[in-house]
VOPAGU-2260 file (C-alpha; in pm, 1 decimal, decimal comma):
REM VOPAGU-2260
SITE   aa  ch    i         X         Y         Z
SITE  MET   A    0   -4413,1    6549,7    2449,1
SITE  THR   A    1   -4458,4    6612,9    2818,7
SITE  VAL   A    2   -4239,0    6788,3    3074,1
SITE  LEU   A    3   -4016,2    6592,6    3319,3
SITE  VAL   A    4   -4242,6    6284,7    3352,0
SITE  ASN   A    5   -4422,9    6063,3    3101,7
SITE  LYS   A    6   -4545,9    5706,4    3052,6
SITE  ASP   A    7   -4185,1    5580,0    3047,4
SITE  THR   A    8   -4086,7    5742,6    3380,4
SITE  GLN   A    9   -3955,7    5477,6    3622,2
SITE  VAL   A   10   -3998,8    5571,5    3986,9
SITE  VAL   A   11   -3847,1    5475,0    4321,8
SITE  VAL   A   12   -4041,6    5574,3    4636,1
SITE  GLN   A   13   -3820,9    5673,3    4930,7
SITE  GLY   A   14   -4009,5    5613,4    5253,5
SITE  ILE   A   15   -4245,1    5366,0    5087,2
SITE  THR   A   16   -4330,5    5170,1    5403,6
SITE  GLY   A   17   -4450,5    5475,0    5599,6
SITE  ARG   A   18   -4815,9    5576,3    5619,6
SITE  GLU   A   19   -4793,3    5854,3    5359,4
SITE  GLY   A   20   -4552,6    5665,3    5136,8
SITE  SER   A   21   -4761,3    5350,1    5116,6
SITE  PHE   A   22   -5092,0    5536,0    5074,7
SITE  HIS   A   23   -4968,1    5747,9    4784,6
SITE  THR   A   24   -4776,7    5457,5    4629,6
SITE  LYS   A   25   -5110,3    5280,0    4584,0
SITE  ALA   A   26   -5270,9    5595,1    4439,9
SITE  MET   A   27   -4983,1    5641,8    4193,5
SITE  LEU   A   28   -4991,5    5276,1    4092,0
SITE  ASP   A   29   -5367,8    5298,3    4040,4
SITE  TYR   A   30   -5307,9    5599,7    3815,1
SITE  GLY   A   31   -5066,9    5399,4    3603,5
SITE  THR   A   32   -4733,5    5537,4    3725,4
SITE  LYS   A   33   -4447,7    5291,4    3681,0
SITE  ILE   A   34   -4319,9    5245,9    4037,4
SITE  VAL   A   35   -4049,3    4982,0    4020,1
SITE  ALA   A   36   -3893,0    5001,2    4367,4
SITE  GLY   A   37   -3923,7    5145,2    4715,1
SITE  VAL   A   38   -3666,9    5229,2    4980,9
SITE  THR   A   39   -3681,9    5216,8    5360,0
SITE  PRO   A   40   -3357,5    5144,9    5551,9
SITE  GLY   A   41   -3390,6    4818,3    5744,5
SITE  LYS   A   42   -3699,7    4708,0    5551,4
SITE  GLY   A   43   -3521,7    4557,6    5250,5
SITE  GLY   A   44   -3683,5    4237,4    5126,0
SITE  GLN   A   45   -4038,3    4347,2    5203,1
SITE  SER   A   46   -4288,9    4462,0    4940,7
SITE  VAL   A   47   -4562,2    4727,6    4930,7
SITE  TYR   A   48   -4849,7    4666,2    4686,5
SITE  GLY   A   49   -4618,2    4437,1    4492,5
SITE  VAL   A   50   -4334,1    4691,6    4481,9
SITE  PRO   A   51   -4004,9    4547,5    4613,8
SITE  VAL   A   52   -3845,9    4738,1    4902,0
SITE  TYR   A   53   -3468,8    4795,4    4934,5
SITE  ASP   A   54   -3248,3    4928,1    5212,9
SITE  SER   A   55   -3097,5    5205,1    4999,3
SITE  VAL   A   56   -3150,2    5387,6    4670,9
SITE  HIS   A   57   -2817,3    5246,6    4553,8
SITE  ASP   A   58   -2951,3    4892,0    4606,5
SITE  ALA   A   59   -3274,3    4978,1    4423,9
SITE  VAL   A   60   -3093,9    5131,2    4125,7
SITE  SER   A   61   -2847,8    4841,2    4103,6
SITE  LYS   A   62   -3144,0    4600,6    4069,4
SITE  HIS   A   63   -3352,5    4840,0    3854,8
SITE  PRO   A   64   -3112,5    5051,8    3645,0
SITE  GLU   A   65   -3409,2    5195,4    3452,9
SITE  ILE   A   66   -3505,4    5411,9    3754,8
SITE  ASN   A   67   -3477,4    5782,3    3665,8
SITE  THR   A   68   -3709,9    5953,2    3915,9
SITE  SER   A   69   -3751,7    5948,9    4294,1
SITE  ILE   A   70   -4038,2    6066,3    4511,3
SITE  ILE   A   71   -3953,5    6126,7    4876,6
SITE  PHE   A   72   -4192,5    6075,4    5171,2
SITE  VAL   A   73   -3921,1    6081,6    5436,9
SITE  PRO   A   74   -3977,4    6281,1    5761,8
SITE  SER   A   75   -3815,7    6625,2    5762,4
SITE  PRO   A   76   -3517,5    6546,4    5992,2
SITE  TYR   A   77   -3401,0    6277,3    5747,3
SITE  ALA   A   78   -3526,2    6418,4    5416,7
SITE  PRO   A   79   -3204,3    6605,5    5322,4
SITE  ASP   A   80   -3005,8    6281,2    5354,4
SITE  ALA   A   81   -3266,5    6108,9    5135,5
SITE  VAL   A   82   -3215,8    6377,5    4868,3
SITE  TYR   A   83   -2838,3    6337,0    4873,2
SITE  GLU   A   84   -2876,3    5959,5    4861,2
SITE  ALA   A   85   -3095,6    5984,2    4550,1
SITE  MET   A   86   -2849,5    6219,9    4379,9
SITE  GLU   A   87   -2551,9    5998,1    4458,3
SITE  ALA   A   88   -2739,6    5702,5    4308,8
SITE  GLY   A   89   -2775,0    5890,5    3980,3
SITE  ILE   A   90   -3143,3    5993,2    3996,4
SITE  ASP   A   91   -3223,5    6275,9    3749,5
SITE  VAL   A   92   -3557,0    6403,4    3883,8
SITE  ILE   A   93   -3641,8    6417,5    4255,4
SITE  VAL   A   94   -3990,8    6501,2    4381,8
SITE  LEU   A   95   -3964,8    6608,7    4745,4
SITE  ILE   A   96   -4305,4    6599,3    4913,9
SITE  THR   A   97   -4174,1    6651,6    5269,3
SITE  GLU   A   98   -4256,2    6977,7    5448,2
SITE  HIS   A   99   -4090,8    7150,4    5747,6
SITE  ILE   A  100   -3737,1    7107,8    5610,6
SITE  PRO   A  101   -3515,0    7388,3    5750,8
SITE  VAL   A  102   -3443,1    7649,3    5484,7
SITE  HIS   A  103   -3065,1    7628,0    5524,7
SITE  ASP   A  104   -3080,6    7252,0    5456,6
SITE  SER   A  105   -3289,1    7310,8    5143,9
SITE  MET   A  106   -3042,7    7573,6    5022,2
SITE  LYS   A  107   -2755,9    7326,6    5050,5
SITE  PHE   A  108   -2909,2    7032,4    4865,3
SITE  ILE   A  109   -3073,5    7250,7    4599,6
SITE  ARG   A  110   -2737,7    7415,1    4528,0
SITE  TYR   A  111   -2572,8    7071,6    4510,7
SITE  ALA   A  112   -2846,9    6947,8    4276,6
SITE  LYS   A  113   -2791,0    7239,4    4039,3
SITE  LEU   A  114   -2418,7    7164,7    4027,9
SITE  ARG   A  115   -2500,5    6803,8    3933,3
SITE  GLY   A  116   -2774,4    6887,8    3683,4
SITE  VAL   A  117   -3041,0    6719,8    3897,3
SITE  ARG   A  118   -3393,8    6863,5    3895,7
SITE  ILE   A  119   -3570,6    6888,8    4231,0
SITE  ILE   A  120   -3943,3    6958,1    4254,2
SITE  GLY   A  121   -4022,7    7083,3    4605,8
SITE  PRO   A  122   -3975,5    7063,8    4896,5
SITE  ASN   A  123   -4325,5    7092,4    5049,2
SITE  CYS   A  124   -4498,3    7025,6    4718,7
SITE  PRO   A  125   -4775,5    6808,9    4568,1
SITE  GLY   A  126   -4552,2    6683,2    4285,3
SITE  ILE   A  127   -4599,3    6659,0    3910,6
SITE  ILE   A  128   -4851,3    6499,6    3676,6
SITE  SER   A  129   -4867,6    6448,2    3302,2
SITE  PRO   A  130   -5234,0    6347,0    3268,6
SITE  GLY   A  131   -5293,4    6002,0    3127,4
SITE  GLU   A  132   -4921,5    5919,0    3146,7
SITE  SER   A  133   -4769,6    5949,6    3492,7
SITE  LYS   A  134   -4839,4    6100,3    3833,5
SITE  VAL   A  135   -4542,0    6143,9    4065,1
SITE  GLY   A  136   -4703,8    6313,9    4360,0
SITE  ILE   A  137   -5005,2    6336,1    4587,2
SITE  MET   A  138   -5253,4    6523,2    4368,3
SITE  PRO   A  139   -5601,4    6381,6    4296,7
SITE  GLY   A  140   -5559,0    6242,4    3945,5
SITE  HIS   A  141   -5928,1    6261,3    3850,0
SITE  VAL   A  142   -5936,8    6643,7    3827,1
SITE  PHE   A  143   -5671,4    6643,6    3553,8
SITE  SER   A  144   -5720,2    6557,7    3186,7
SITE  LYS   A  145   -5482,2    6532,0    2892,9
SITE  GLY   A  146   -5459,7    6857,9    2703,5
SITE  MET   A  147   -5258,4    7162,8    2604,0
SITE  ILE   A  148   -5214,1    7378,0    2916,2
SITE  GLY   A  149   -4899,6    7374,1    3130,4
SITE  ILE   A  150   -4950,2    7460,6    3498,4
SITE  VAL   A  151   -4684,4    7584,0    3741,9
SITE  SER   A  152   -4804,8    7641,5    4095,7
SITE  ARG   A  153   -4679,8    7736,6    4440,1
SITE  SER   A  154   -5004,4    7610,6    4596,8
SITE  GLY   A  155   -5121,7    7250,5    4610,3
SITE  THR   A  156   -5495,6    7299,0    4653,7
SITE  LEU   A  157   -5516,3    7581,5    4401,2
SITE  THR   A  158   -5341,4    7358,5    4146,8
SITE  TYR   A  159   -5631,6    7116,4    4173,1
SITE  GLU   A  160   -5896,9    7390,2    4156,6
SITE  VAL   A  161   -5745,8    7552,6    3849,0
SITE  ALA   A  162   -5682,6    7217,0    3679,9
SITE  TYR   A  163   -6043,8    7115,4    3736,5
SITE  ALA   A  164   -6167,9    7443,8    3588,5
SITE  ILE   A  165   -5945,2    7388,2    3282,3
SITE  THR   A  166   -6064,3    7028,1    3252,3
SITE  LYS   A  167   -6429,1    7135,9    3266,6
SITE  VAL   A  168   -6387,9    7370,6    2966,3
SITE  GLY   A  169   -6222,4    7092,9    2764,5
SITE  LEU   A  170   -5865,5    7226,1    2740,3
SITE  GLY   A  171   -5689,3    6982,1    2973,4
SITE  GLN   A  172   -5326,1    6990,8    3083,3
SITE  SER   A  173   -5000,1    6883,8    2922,5
SITE  THR   A  174   -4815,1    6876,3    3256,2
SITE  ALA   A  175   -4896,6    7031,9    3593,2
SITE  VAL   A  176   -4622,2    7096,3    3847,3
SITE  GLY   A  177   -4659,2    7201,5    4209,2
SITE  ILE   A  178   -4317,7    7351,4    4278,1
SITE  GLY   A  179   -4377,8    7394,8    4651,3
SITE  GLY   A  180   -4464,4    7662,7    4901,9
SITE  ASP   A  181   -4130,5    7703,8    5081,0
SITE  PRO   A  182   -3911,9    8016,4    5052,4
SITE  ILE   A  183   -3649,1    7808,9    4867,0
SITE  THR   A  184   -3756,6    7558,0    4601,9
SITE  GLY   A  185   -3572,7    7345,2    4350,0
SITE  MET   A  186   -3751,3    7415,3    4020,6
SITE  SER   A  187   -3868,4    7776,5    3992,5
SITE  MET   A  188   -4140,3    7932,2    3779,8
SITE  ILE   A  189   -3872,9    8044,1    3533,2
SITE  ASP   A  190   -3725,6    7692,6    3512,4
SITE  MET   A  191   -4068,7    7552,0    3430,9
SITE  LEU   A  192   -4150,4    7828,3    3181,0
SITE  GLU   A  193   -3832,3    7736,8    2993,6
SITE  LEU   A  194   -3932,9    7369,2    2980,3
SITE  PHE   A  195   -4286,7    7451,4    2866,5
SITE  ARG   A  196   -4144,5    7683,2    2602,9
SITE  GLU   A  197   -3971,7    7383,7    2441,4
SITE  ASP   A  198   -4274,3    7151,6    2471,3
SITE  ASN   A  199   -4475,3    7131,8    2148,8
SITE  GLU   A  200   -4778,2    6991,8    2330,5
SITE  THR   A  201   -4809,4    7295,8    2557,7
SITE  LYS   A  202   -4997,8    7582,6    2390,6
SITE  ALA   A  203   -5035,2    7809,8    2694,6
SITE  VAL   A  204   -4907,5    7827,0    3053,3
SITE  VAL   A  205   -5082,7    7905,6    3382,1
SITE  LEU   A  206   -4877,6    8044,4    3671,7
SITE  ILE   A  207   -5040,3    8008,6    4014,2
SITE  GLY   A  208   -4862,5    8233,2    4259,6
SITE  GLU   A  209   -4918,9    8343,1    4614,6
SITE  ILE   A  210   -4796,7    8611,4    4848,8
SITE  GLY   A  211   -4439,0    8604,8    4975,0
SITE  GLY   A  212   -4100,3    8622,6    4807,0
SITE  ASP   A  213   -4041,0    8755,5    4456,5
SITE  MET   A  214   -4064,2    8443,4    4237,1
SITE  GLU   A  215   -4367,5    8577,7    4050,5
SITE  GLU   A  216   -4203,6    8914,8    3989,0
SITE  ARG   A  217   -3894,2    8743,0    3851,4
SITE  ALA   A  218   -4109,1    8519,9    3629,4
SITE  ALA   A  219   -4290,2    8824,8    3495,5
SITE  GLU   A  220   -3957,0    8990,5    3415,4
SITE  TYR   A  221   -3838,8    8673,2    3239,0
SITE  ILE   A  222   -4155,7    8663,3    3028,5
SITE  ARG   A  223   -4104,3    9027,2    2926,5
SITE  ARG   A  224   -3730,0    9010,1    2859,8
SITE  SER   A  225   -3740,7    8679,9    2669,8
SITE  ASN   A  226   -4039,6    8773,9    2452,1
SITE  TYR   A  227   -4213,4    8455,5    2570,1
SITE  GLU   A  228   -4407,1    8328,0    2271,6
SITE  LYS   A  229   -4680,8    8127,7    2443,6
SITE  PRO   A  230   -4976,3    8292,1    2619,9
SITE  VAL   A  231   -4940,9    8304,2    2998,6
SITE  ILE   A  232   -5230,2    8345,0    3242,6
SITE  ALA   A  233   -5162,8    8412,1    3611,4
SITE  PHE   A  234   -5355,8    8376,0    3934,0
SITE  VAL   A  235   -5220,8    8518,9    4260,2
SITE  ALA   A  236   -5357,6    8397,5    4594,3
SITE  GLY   A  237   -5356,3    8607,4    4908,6
SITE  ARG   A  238   -5493,4    8943,7    4795,0
SITE  THR   A  239   -5656,8    9001,1    5135,1
SITE  ALA   A  240   -5364,6    8885,0    5350,9
SITE  PRO   A  241   -5249,7    9139,4    5613,5
SITE  PRO   A  242   -4890,3    9264,2    5564,8
SITE  GLY   A  243   -4624,0    9118,9    5792,6
SITE  LYS   A  244   -4827,2    8812,6    5889,7
SITE  ARG   A  245   -4715,2    8463,8    5793,8
SITE  MET   A  246   -4996,1    8284,8    5612,5
SITE  GLY   A  247   -4984,0    7905,7    5594,1
SITE  HIS   A  248   -4693,1    7830,6    5363,7
SITE  ALA   A  249   -4344,4    7898,8    5491,0
SITE  GLY   A  250   -4279,8    8118,1    5186,7
SITE  ALA   A  251   -4595,6    8326,3    5227,9
SITE  ILE   A  252   -4463,0    8624,2    5419,2
SITE  ILE   A  253   -4466,4    8984,2    5305,9
SITE  SER   A  254   -4182,2    9210,3    5413,0
SITE  MET   A  255   -4018,1    9542,3    5327,4
SITE  GLY   A  256   -4283,4    9632,6    5070,5
SITE  ALA   A  257   -4225,0    9324,8    4855,4
SITE  GLY   A  258   -4410,1    9000,6    4811,2
SITE  ASP   A  259   -4768,2    9121,7    4843,4
SITE  ALA   A  260   -5032,8    9021,8    4590,9
SITE  GLU   A  261   -5060,6    9366,0    4435,7
SITE  SER   A  262   -4688,3    9387,4    4350,3
SITE  LYS   A  263   -4708,1    9047,1    4182,2
SITE  ILE   A  264   -5022,0    9137,6    3987,3
SITE  ARG   A  265   -4865,5    9466,3    3872,8
SITE  ALA   A  266   -4551,4    9282,7    3758,7
SITE  PHE   A  267   -4753,2    9029,0    3556,9
SITE  GLU   A  268   -4973,3    9292,3    3395,3
SITE  ALA   A  269   -4668,5    9503,3    3304,7
SITE  SER   A  270   -4531,4    9197,5    3121,7
SITE  GLY   A  271   -4852,4    9145,0    2924,5
SITE  VAL   A  272   -4973,2    8854,6    3139,5
SITE  LYS   A  273   -5348,6    8847,9    3200,7
SITE  VAL   A  274   -5428,7    8796,2    3569,8
SITE  ALA   A  275   -5741,9    8607,1    3673,4
SITE  SER   A  276   -5929,2    8693,6    3992,0
SITE  THR   A  277   -6067,7    8339,6    4043,1
SITE  PRO   A  278   -5966,6    7985,2    3938,8
SITE  VAL   A  279   -6270,8    7966,8    3710,8
SITE  GLU   A  280   -6166,0    8289,2    3537,8
SITE  VAL   A  281   -5830,1    8126,1    3454,5
SITE  ALA   A  282   -6010,5    7880,6    3227,7
SITE  LYS   A  283   -6217,9    8158,8    3068,7
SITE  LEU   A  284   -5908,5    8368,9    2992,1
SITE  LEU   A  285   -5735,5    8063,6    2841,9
SITE  LYS   A  286   -6028,5    8005,9    2608,0
SITE  ASP   A  287   -6016,1    8373,3    2508,4
SITE  VAL   A  288   -5643,1    8385,6    2432,2
SITE  LEU   A  289   -5641,8    8048,6    2254,2
SITE  LYS   A  290   -5963,6    8135,3    2065,6
SITE  VAL   A  291   -6119,3    7793,5    2129,6
């Protein structure tokens, strides 16, 4: 088993003819992802690396009813409409790479997605990969390897660093998900923990957090209250960030005594989650708890 994507995942790329869309379409195809269609309004009838392009997601799905996942590379002013279009066409999983989407727009389409039972990864995220099966995102596939560790991360680059450290010690990953760095995201750490809990292939989970918001604190509380059976290792970025200063990601702001690294680390430790101080230490702690 894997989580959300696997070798049978059939993908449509929204914004496939743009610079980012076409570049990452080739990288995903090279990885082995089954991309069966692309969408750019007004560009229907063209093709990108052999992938047929349609004017709408509805057109793509009508020609390729096997499509179940969309990845969106549409500029931020038009990205919310692209999300709604994918949902209306019956897409189950939407990976939203686009950054700089206004928070109020994200709140609206994420709420709508939850009402429809649609899973959104992002916005402002690197996507999702089940190593050796499917990559629906922009991550460098070569740092990942098939294995037993589930990764949930708010940071793109740190996902790759931690994954590489896990790969180097021979544990590999079942699925790695970059949920995004915005204040509001579709899938949360808790949502992903629940999916990994049900996945037989996943033997332990890594949570990569960063300053800002309270997602990590809520995940820690979930782990404690639900008696989470699988070992969880955490890493929190931003220990040296000055309070009150926005740092990179839109979600990385500390305010009113909440959201700093120390509060997140305390919450994890109080829930029995070991917290690593470096990406390399994540791999070491995993080996310790799994006794491998």
